[in-house]
N, C-alpha and C positions, 0 to 999 in steps of 0.2 A: 691757540692752545699752547701753553708753556710746558716744555719738556726739559727735565734735568737728566743728563746722562752721567752716571757715576761709575767710573772704571779706572783702575790704576794704570791701565795701558793706554797711552795717548793715541796710538794709531786706531784703536777700537773706537774711542770717543770721536775722533776725526772722521773715521769711516761711517759711523752712524749719522753724524751731522751732515756729511756730504751726501749720503744716500737719501736722506730725508729732505734735503734742501730744495728739491724740485717741487715739493708739495707746499701749497699756499697755506697760510694761517697756522704754521708751526713755527714757534720761536724756541730755539734751543740754547740751553746753558749746559756747561760741562764742568765736572770736578773729578780730580784724581785721588782725593783724600776725603776722609770724614770731615775734617775741618773746613775744606773748601766747599763741600756740599752743604754743611750747616750754615755757612756764611750766605750762600745763595738762597737757601730756604728761609733764612731770616730777612732777606732783602726783597725777594721776589715771590709772587703768587705762582706756585708751580702746580700744574694739573696732573702730571704723570712723571714718575721717576723710573728710568731704566737703571737697575741697580746690580752691580757686580757684588757677589758675596765676599770675595777675597780682595781686600784693598791694600794688602802689604806689598810694598814695592822694593824694599831693601832688606835682604836677609841679614845684614849686619846689625840693623836696629829693629827692635820690637816696637811696633806702633801700638799706641794705647787703644786705638779703634780700628783694628784690621778686619773686623767682621762687618760687612756691609749692613747687616741687620741692626747694628747700633744706630744707624740713621733712622730706621723705622721706629726703634724704641725712643729716640730723641723726639720724633714727631708725636708719638703717643703721649709723651710727658708734657708737651706743649698744650694739649687739650684744645686744639683748634682743628678746623677742617683739614684733614690730611689728604695729600695727593694720592692718587692710585699708584701702586708700585708693581713693577714687573721685574722679576729676577733675570739677570743675564748670567748664565752659568756655563763654564767650560768643563768643569768636572762636577759630578753629582756626589755631594757629601750628604749621606742620609740624615745625619743629625741636624745639619744646617737646613736641609729641605723641610724636615719635620718642624723645626723651629719657625721657618718662614710660614708654613701652613698655620701653625698655632698663632702667629701674628696676623693672620688674615690674608696672606698673600697667596693667590691661586694662579697667577700668570707667571709661567717660567719659560724662558726662551733659551734653548741650548745653543752654545757657540760651536761651530760657526752658524750664524743665522742669516736669513735673507731679509731684504727690504720688505717683502710681502708679509713676513711673520711679524715684523715690527709694526707695519701699517695695520695689520689685523688687530693688534692690541690698541693702537691709537684710535682706530675706528670704534672699537668696543667702548673705550673710555669716553670718547666724544659723544657717542650716542647715549651713554648712561648719564652724562652731565647735561646735555642739551636736548636730548630726544630727537635729534636730527643727525643725519650722516655728516661727516666732515666734508666741507666743500673742497673740490679738487681744482 
């Protein structure tokens, strides 16, 4: 199962990859920006995205795609099978959450999160895709 972790904070991406690395059959990619995520999505078949809503990393420069939901909109425009998306959120912005729900995203994981909460989503997605639990 291919998982893309999109978060502008490197230690969060590394922490997720490290905590999930003990599980077999999980192949992880990570991106810190919209552009990095789109490049991976264009090159790899991704099954699940753990997506931070706020991708801005530098307050000095305004990034064109600082809303993580821009990645979901990009996928919808491609009109291909889109991966499942789970939101990683440190703060709850009601308008962004409403927008996420309107885009069909129902899995939201609050930061800080546990390996178990991530694995619960991975198991749910794996079973939806393959009708069998993820082998451990």
